[in-house]
BALO-779031 format. One record per residue (C-alpha): x, y, z; chain; residue number from 1. Coordinates in steps of 0.2 Angstrom, whole numbers, plus 5000, padded with zeros to 4 digits. Each point is the difference from the previous one (the first is absolute). Example, Ala and Ser with C-alpha at 12.3 -4.5 7.8 and 13.67 -1.06 7.14 Angstrom:
BEGIN
NODE     x     y     z  kette   nr
NODE  5062  4978  5039      A    1
NODE  5006  5017  4997      A    2
//
This chain:
BEGIN
NODE     x     y     z  kette   nr
NODE  5114  5222  4915      A    1
NODE  5015  4988  4999      A    2
NODE  5002  5000  5018      A    3
NODE  4982  4995  5003      A    4
NODE  5002  4986  4987      A    5
NODE  5016  4994  5009      A    6
NODE  4990  5001  5017      A    7
NODE  4986  4990  4992      A    8
NODE  5011  4986  4993      A    9
NODE  5009  4999  5016      A   10
NODE  4984  4998  5010      A   11
NODE  4993  4988  4988      A   12
NODE  5016  4989  5001      A   13
NODE  4999  5000  5019      A   14
NODE  4982  4995  4999      A   15
NODE  5004  4986  4989      A   16
NODE  5014  4994  5011      A   17
NODE  4988  5001  5015      A   18
NODE  4988  4989  4990      A   19
NODE  5013  4987  4998      A   20
NODE  5003  5000  5019      A   21
NODE  4981  4996  5003      A   22
NODE  5000  4982  5007      A   23
NODE  4992  4986  4990      A   24
NODE  4988  4997  5014      A   25
NODE  4992  5017  4998      A   26
NODE  4982  4996  4995      A   27
NODE  4984  5011  5001      A   28
NODE  4991  5005  5015      A   29
NODE  4985  4987  4998      A   30
NODE  5012  4986  5002      A   31
NODE  5006  5005  5017      A   32
NODE  4983  4996  5007      A   33
NODE  5002  4983  5008      A   34
NODE  4986  4989  4996      A   35
NODE  4993  4984  5008      A   36
NODE  4992  4985  4991      A   37
NODE  4985  4997  5012      A   38
NODE  5002  4981  4999      A   39
NODE  5014  5003  5013      A   40
NODE  4986  5002  5012      A   41
NODE  4988  4987  4993      A   42
NODE  4995  4993  5017      A   43
NODE  4996  5016  5009      A   44
NODE  4993  5011  4985      A   45
NODE  4983  4990  4998      A   46
NODE  4997  5001  5018      A   47
NODE  5002  5019  5002      A   48
NODE  5002  5009  4984      A   49
NODE  4999  5018  5006      A   50
NODE  5011  4997  5015      A   51
NODE  5014  4991  4990      A   52
NODE  5000  5013  4986      A   53
NODE  5002  5013  5014      A   54
NODE  5015  4990  5007      A   55
NODE  5008  4998  4982      A   56
NODE  5000  5019  4999      A   57
NODE  5007  5002  5017      A   58
NODE  5014  4988  4996      A   59
NODE  5006  5013  4987      A   60
NODE  4992  4993  4984      A   61
NODE  4993  5012  4987      A   62
NODE  4994  4988  4987      A   63
NODE  4992  4982  5000      A   64
NODE  4997  4987  4988      A   65
NODE  4984  4990  5001      A   66
NODE  4995  4982  4998      A   67
NODE  4985  4989  5003      A   68
NODE  4987  5011  4991      A   69
NODE  4984  4989  5001      A   70
NODE  4981  5002  4997      A   71
NODE  5002  5018  4996      A   72
NODE  5009  5004  5017      A   73
NODE  5017  5002  5008      A   74
NODE  4998  4991  5017      A   75
NODE  4982  5005  5001      A   76
NODE  5002  5018  4994      A   77
NODE  4994  5006  4983      A   78
NODE  5014  5008  4989      A   79
NODE  4993  5017  5004      A   80
NODE  5000  4996  5019      A   81
NODE  5018  4993  4999      A   82
NODE  5006  5015  4991      A   83
NODE  4993  5011  5013      A   84
NODE  5009  4990  5013      A   85
NODE  5016  5002  4991      A   86
NODE  4998  5019  4998      A   87
NODE  4996  5002  5018      A   88
NODE  5017  4992  5004      A   89
NODE  5010  5009  4987      A   90
NODE  5002  4984  4990      A   91
NODE  4999  4996  4981      A   92
NODE  4998  4984  4991      A   93
NODE  5009  5001  4984      A   94
NODE  5000  4981  4997      A   95
NODE  4989  4985  5004      A   96
NODE  5002  4982  4997      A   97
NODE  4988  4991  4990      A   98
NODE  4998  4984  4989      A   99
NODE  4996  4997  4982      A  100
NODE  4997  4982  4999      A  101
NODE  4981  5001  4996      A  102
NODE  5005  5010  4985      A  103
NODE  5013  4988  4994      A  104
NODE  4989  4985  5002      A  105
NODE  4984  5007  4993      A  106
NODE  5004  5016  4991      A  107
NODE  4986  5008  5010      A  108
NODE  5004  5018  5006      A  109
NODE  4986  5003  5013      A  110
NODE  5011  4995  5016      A  111
NODE  5015  5009  4992      A  112
NODE  4991  5016  4997      A  113
NODE  4992  5000  5017      A  114
NODE  5018  4998  5008      A  115
NODE  5007  5014  4989      A  116
NODE  4986  5012  5005      A  117
NODE  5003  4996  5018      A  118
NODE  5018  5004  4998      A  119
NODE  4996  5016  4991      A  120
NODE  4987  5005  5013      A  121
NODE  5013  5000  5015      A  122
NODE  5012  5011  4990      A  123
NODE  5010  4986  4993      A  124
NODE  5013  5003  4986      A  125
NODE  5005  4982  4997      A  126
NODE  4989  4984  4998      A  127
NODE  5012  4987  5005      A  128
NODE  4999  4982  4997      A  129
NODE  5007  4990  5015      A  130
NODE  5003  4984  4990      A  131
NODE  4993  4993  4984      A  132
NODE  4997  4983  4994      A  133
NODE  5013  4993  4988      A  134
NODE  4999  4983  4990      A  135
NODE  5017  4995  5006      A  136
NODE  4999  4984  4989      A  137
NODE  5002  5011  4984      A  138
NODE  5016  5008  5006      A  139
NODE  5004  5017  4991      A  140
NODE  4984  4999  4991      A  141
NODE  4990  4999  5016      A  142
NODE  5008  5016  5006      A  143
NODE  4997  5009  4983      A  144
NODE  4982  4996  5002      A  145
NODE  4999  5008  5017      A  146
NODE  5010  5015  4994      A  147
NODE  4987  5002  4986      A  148
NODE  4987  5000  5013      A  149
NODE  5009  5013  5010      A  150
NODE  5000  5011  4985      A  151
NODE  4981  4998  4998      A  152
NODE  4996  5003  5018      A  153
NODE  5011  5015  5000      A  154
NODE  4990  5007  4986      A  155
NODE  4984  4998  5011      A  156
NODE  5008  5008  5015      A  157
NODE  5006  5015  4989      A  158
NODE  4982  5003  4995      A  159
NODE  4996  5003  5018      A  160
NODE  5016  5012  5002      A  161
NODE  5010  4986  5009      A  162
NODE  5017  4993  4996      A  163
NODE  5003  4981  5000      A  164
NODE  5014  4992  5010      A  165
NODE  5005  4982  5004      A  166
NODE  5007  4994  5016      A  167
NODE  5013  4986  4999      A  168
NODE  5004  4985  5012      A  169
NODE  5015  4988  4996      A  170
NODE  4993  4988  4988      A  171
NODE  5001  5012  4986      A  172
NODE  5019  5000  5001      A  173
NODE  5002  4981  4996      A  174
NODE  5011  4997  4985      A  175
NODE  4990  4996  4984      A  176
NODE  5015  4996  4988      A  177
NODE  5009  5017  4999      A  178
NODE  4987  5010  5007      A  179
NODE  4987  5001  5014      A  180
NODE  4982  5003  5002      A  181
NODE  5003  5017  5007      A  182
NODE  5011  5005  4985      A  183
NODE  4986  4994  4989      A  184
NODE  4988  5012  5009      A  185
NODE  5011  5015  4999      A  186
NODE  5004  4997  4981      A  187
NODE  4983  4995  4995      A  188
NODE  4990  5013  5008      A  189
NODE  4997  5018  4994      A  190
NODE  5011  5011  5011      A  191
NODE  4988  5014  4998      A  192
NODE  4986  4990  5008      A  193
NODE  5008  4987  5011      A  194
NODE  5010  5004  5016      A  195
NODE  5008  4989  5013      A  196
NODE  4999  5000  5018      A  197
NODE  5017  4992  5005      A  198
NODE  4999  4990  5015      A  199
NODE  5019  5001  5006      A  200
NODE  4999  4986  5012      A  201
NODE  4994  4988  4987      A  202
NODE  5013  5006  4987      A  203
NODE  5014  4997  5013      A  204
NODE  4993  4984  5006      A  205
NODE  4999  4993  4982      A  206
NODE  5019  5003  4999      A  207
NODE  4999  5016  4989      A  208
NODE  5006  5018  5002      A  209
NODE  4987  5014  5000      A  210
NODE  5014  5012  4993      A  211
NODE  5003  4989  4985      A  212
NODE  4981  5001  4996      A  213
NODE  5000  5019  5002      A  214
NODE  5015  5001  4987      A  215
NODE  4992  4988  4988      A  216
NODE  4982  5008  5001      A  217
NODE  5002  5018  5006      A  218
NODE  4985  5009  5005      A  219
NODE  4988  4984  5000      A  220
NODE  4999  4999  5019      A  221
NODE  4990  5015  5007      A  222
NODE  4995  4990  5016      A  223
NODE  5010  4989  5011      A  224
NODE  4996  4988  5015      A  225
NODE  5013  5002  5013      A  226
NODE  5001  4986  5012      A  227
NODE  5016  4993  5008      A  228
NODE  5007  4982  5000      A  229
NODE  5003  4992  5017      A  230
NODE  5018  4996  5002      A  231
NODE  4998  4983  5008      A  232
NODE  4984  4994  4990      A  233
NODE  4999  5008  4983      A  234
NODE  4983  4994  4997      A  235
NODE  4994  5012  5014      A  236
NODE  4999  5019  4999      A  237
NODE  5006  5011  5014      A  238
NODE  4999  5019  5003      A  239
NODE  5009  5010  4987      A  240
NODE  5018  5003  5006      A  241
NODE  5001  4985  5010      A  242
NODE  5002  4987  4986      A  243
NODE  5013  4996  4986      A  244
NODE  4994  5011  4986      A  245
NODE  5011  5015  4995      A  246
NODE  4986  5013  4998      A  247
NODE  5012  5014  5000      A  248
NODE  5007  4995  4984      A  249
NODE  4983  4997  4993      A  250
NODE  4993  5017  5005      A  251
NODE  5015  5008  4993      A  252
NODE  4994  4995  4982      A  253
NODE  4982  5005  5003      A  254
NODE  5000  5012  4986      A  255
NODE  5007  4988  4988      A  256
NODE  4986  4988  5004      A  257
NODE  4986  5013  4998      A  258
NODE  4994  4998  5018      A  259
NODE  4987  5011  5006      A  260
NODE  4991  4991  5014      A  261
NODE  5006  4986  5011      A  262
NODE  4991  4989  5013      A  263
NODE  5007  4991  5015      A  264
NODE  4993  4983  5001      A  265
NODE  5002  4987  5014      A  266
NODE  4993  4985  4991      A  267
NODE  5007  4985  5010      A  268
NODE  5006  4997  5018      A  269
NODE  4986  5010  5007      A  270
NODE  5006  5010  5015      A  271
NODE  4994  4999  5018      A  272
NODE  4998  5019  4999      A  273
NODE  4995  5004  4982      A  274
NODE  4996  5018  5002      A  275
NODE  5017  5003  5009      A  276
NODE  5008  4990  4987      A  277
NODE  4994  5011  4985      A  278
NODE  5005  5015  5011      A  279
NODE  5018  4993  5001      A  280
NODE  5001  4998  4981      A  281
NODE  4993  5017  4997      A  282
NODE  5013  5008  5012      A  283
NODE  5014  4991  4992      A  284
NODE  4996  5006  4983      A  285
NODE  4997  5018  5005      A  286
NODE  5017  5000  5009      A  287
NODE  5010  4991  4988      A  288
NODE  4993  4999  4982      A  289
NODE  4990  5016  4995      A  290
//
């Protein structure tokens, strides 16, 4: 009996030691599925939805993030039809970009609820706001008002089984005394309701450090936008791995950030071969980051 106990304790100690050796970039299986924000193919997609979605899958992507839902359809396809197209190509759409300005301006929820239902209908997990109106003239109070709106919209999304997320640009990082709009968002929202999709490019472009945000607000960033910064012209994007952003150090802290999904996005400097370009980014990520 004593030998068995000693053996058990020894094995438990070895297991604990092994756990300490697990690198900090170990994150769950879902987050290893490379995603694409479909805005990267905004010129091609409306012309040939089925063909482009097929090419996205062939380029190595497993997930997509939608944009541009309008008049009840995704580029001419109903949510049911679009989900069927994704399924046929082995793709999922855990997030989509929407807006909430109608709700903010009028308090009406009709458009908001229709958008939320469309996201749920294609199997979405996150109802993501791509950008929200802020009364900048009110400084911190303007951001507090928008943060309060986030909490309200998050409650509406929750009722449909979705989580709420907010996608940043760079203006949220401008100093407001000893704080920023982004800090206001993170401190004034309910962490059980409001999530953040961190656009890594815009964080770096604004002069901030994603790793510092992870440390200050651990677990608040279940989604990322991964896009690189052109070395010669920082206002341009380039394929992931060809620019100046140190993605290896960022991915090494994926667990700390809470990241579960990430999406490549080529937002600016539209490439001559956009499909080839997204394939290059996907290939770099699979070979070097996950």
